[in-house]
N, C-alpha and C positions, 0 to 999 in steps of 0.2 A: 504494500500500500504506500502511495506517495506521501511525503511529509505534508502536514497541514500548511495551507497557505497563510500568509500573514493576515490579520484582521483588516478588513477594508474600511472599517469605521472607527474613528478615534474613540468613540464612546465605549467600544469594547475593551479599551485599556484603562478606563477610569478605575482607580483603586476602590475596593469594596470591602466593608467590614466582614470578618470571618463568619459571624453569625448569619449575615445576609447571604453569603456564598452557600452556606449549608441550607438555608431556608429555600433558596431558589432551586437547589438540586431536587427538592421535593415537588417541583412544578405546582405551586400552591393554587393557581387558578384552576388547573385541571383537577387537582385533588378536591377542591371545594365543590365542584359540580358533581364529582363521583360520590362524595360523602353526602351531599344533598339528596341524591337519588337513593342512597342507602337509608337515610333517615326517613324518607317517604315510605320506603319498604317497611320500616319498623311500624309506622303509624297505620299503614294499610293492613298489616298483619294482625292488628289489634281490633277486636270486635267489641263494641259497646263501651268505649272509653278511650283513655290515653294509655300508651305503653308506660311501664314503670320506669321512672327516671334512673333507678338503680341499674337498669339494663341499657337504657338509651345512652347514658353518658359514657360508660366504659366501652360499649359497642362502637359508638361514634369515634371515640379516641383510638381504639384499637384498629379499626378499619382505616382511619386517617393515617396512623403511624405506619401500617404495613404498606399502604399505597405510596406514602412518601418514600419508604425504603426502596420500593420497586422502581420508582422514578429515579432515585439516586443511582441505583445500579445501572439503569438504562443510560443515564448521562455518562457514567464511567465507561461502559462498553462502547458508546458512540462518541467518545471524546474527540477522536480524529475526524470523524464525519462532521461533528458539530463545529469544529474549528474551520471547516471549509464553507460553512453556511452563515450568511449574514444574520439570519434570525436566531441563531443559536451560539454564535461564536463568543458571546459575552458570558457563557456559563463558566463557572470556576474550573470544571474539568477540561473544557476546551482551551482555556487560557493557561492551564497548568498551575493555577493558584492553589489547588488542593491535590495532594498526592493520591496515588491509588490506595495506599494504606489508610489515609485519612477518610476517604470516601467509603471504603469497605467497612472500616470501624464504625463510622456514623450509621451506615445502612444496617449493620448488624445490631447495633444498640437500639436503634429506632424500631427495627423490625421485631427484635426479640421482646421489647417492651410491649409492642402491639399484640404479639402472640400470647404473652402472659396475661394481659388484660382480657383478651377474648376467651382464653381457655378457662381461667379461674373466676372471672367476674361475669361472663356471658354464658357460653357453652362450647364444648369441644367442636361441635359441628361447624359453628361460625368460624372458629379458628382454622380448621382444616380447609374449609372452602376459601377463606381469605388467603391462606398460604398457597393453595392451588392457583388462585388468581395471581398472586405475586410471581409464582414460577412461570405461569402462562405468559405474563407480560414481560417480566425482566429477562427471562431466558428464551422461551420458545419463540415469542414474537420478535424480540430484539435481536437474538442471535441467529435464528433459523429462518424466519419468515421475511422480516423487513429487508434484509440485503439480498434475498434470493428470488422473490416473486412479486410482480406488480399487484397480485391479489393479497398482499401482506395485510392491508388494512381491513379487508373483508374477513379473512380467516382469523387474524389476530384480534379482530373486534370483539370476539367472545369474552376475552379477559376484561376489556373495558366496559362490557355490558353487564358484568356480574354484580355491581353494587346493590341493586334492589333485592337480589336473592340473598346477599349477605345480610342486609338489614332485616329481611323477613325471617331468615334463620335465627337471627339474634333474639327475636321476640318469641317466635313460635317453635324454635328448635326443630324446624322442618322447612322444606322448600316445596310447596305445592304448585299446582299448575298456574295459579294466578301470579306467583312470583316469576315463573319462567316467561309468562306473557310480557312482563315488564322488561325482563332481560332481552327478549326478542325485539321489543320496540327500540331499545338502545342499540342493539346489534344492527338493525336496519337503518338507524339514524347515522351510524358512524361513517359509512362510505360517502354519502353526499356531503356530510359535514367536512370530512378531511379532504376529499377531492376538490372541494371549492378552494381550500387553502392551497393544495398542490397546483391548481391551475394558475393562480396569480404568483406563486412562488416557484414556478417551473425552473427558471434559471438557477435559483438557489439549490433546488434538489438535483439539478444536473451536475452542479459543482460537487455535490455530496457523493455522487456515484451510485445512489440508491435507485433501484428500478421502479420508480413511481409511475403510475398509469399514464400521465400525460407525456412522459418521456418514452416509454416503451410502445404505447399505442397511439400517441398523438392527442392533441388538445380536443379535436372535434369528437373523437370517440369518447373521451373522458366526459365531455359536456353532455353527451347523450346518456352516459351511465349515471351521471348526477340526476338527470331528469327521471330516468327509469327507476332508480333506487328510491327517489322521493315518492314516486307513485306507490311503490311497494311499502314504503314507510307509512304513508297515509292510510293505506289499507290495513296495515298491521295495528295502527293506533285505534282502529275500530273494534278490535278484539275484546278489550275490557268491557265494552258495552254489550257485545254479542254474547259473552259468557256470563252476563249479569254481575260482573264484578263492580261495575259503575252504573250511573244513571244518566239522565238526559243532560244534566249540567256538563258532565265530562264530554258527552258526545258532541254537544254544541261547541265546546272549546276545541275538541280534536278536529272538527270539521273546519272551523274558522282558521285555526293555526295551520292546519294542513293545506287549506286553499292558499294561504299566504306563502307557505314554503313552496308549494307547487308553482306559484307565480314567479318566485325567485328562480327556481330550477328551470322553468320554461325559458325565461329570459337568458339564463346562462347558456342554454342550448342554442337558442335562436339569435340572440343579440348580445353576444359575449363582450365583456370588457373586464379588465383587471379590477376596476373599481366595483363592478357588480359582483364579481366573485368574492371580493373582500367583504362586501356588504352581506352577501349570502352566508359566508362563514360566520360572521358575527351574529347574524339573525338566527342561525341554526342553534347557537348556544342558548339564546333567549327562548327559542322555540321549545327546546327540551325542558328547560327549567319551568316554563309556563305550562307545558303539558302535564308534568308531574305535579305541579302545584294545583292544577285543575282536578287531577285525580284525588289529591288529598282533600280539597274543598268539597268535592262531590261525596267523598267517603263520610264526611261529618255533617252533611246537610240532609 
């Protein structure tokens, strides 16, 4: 593998406090969305009231810590790739500000703390499922899938889709069909969400050497896939209503949000611009958070 190129932005060399370097390794914004979906799973698993805070607090902390550890390992493995990409070259692992030993020690301590919290203060099922998610993302996706197939984000999306099942398991000590419906929604959401980013960051990904879909199959093919996967996503979001997991309030929210997402995806396919892809990527995050918030609201009304 060739040596990392020098950072192309002076901001990548701005000194950063050590605590912030470690914090950013956990990809806090991504982690927050994942933990939010896990917490929604906890509330949806509870019938006739609120989940016990004695479970919610350690489960939330444990899932957050293991997710952060997985992202730290991901940053370590991809340090050379990150150094070649403008959007990631500011990470401490890409800049060489943190050594391999420091990152591994941090990930081990954070991950072990999360496992202890989940095993002893929640239940073993949640700990094992969260650990499996850690392995799926940090190792299987990062090491095997991401550098070897343009379908990396589709296949590897299962790890990122697991938070609702983890939250459900924390409260119910089981993962019924309803929880897997929530997992399926996030699984279908991931490709149009990430490919919107890949489209306006194609040059960046080309520098990385990763076989992202816009590079291996072209932008036009990727734009069509964004639209097709969004159709599949919207259809999937109707399942909670179809299996009587939710009511009319959620159905209305799913249809309105779905129509809005489809409009973005249609425009990406037919009237593409980088600005539109960037707008779609940002909207997709709001879309998922609003969809799960609607599920929660519907559950209690």
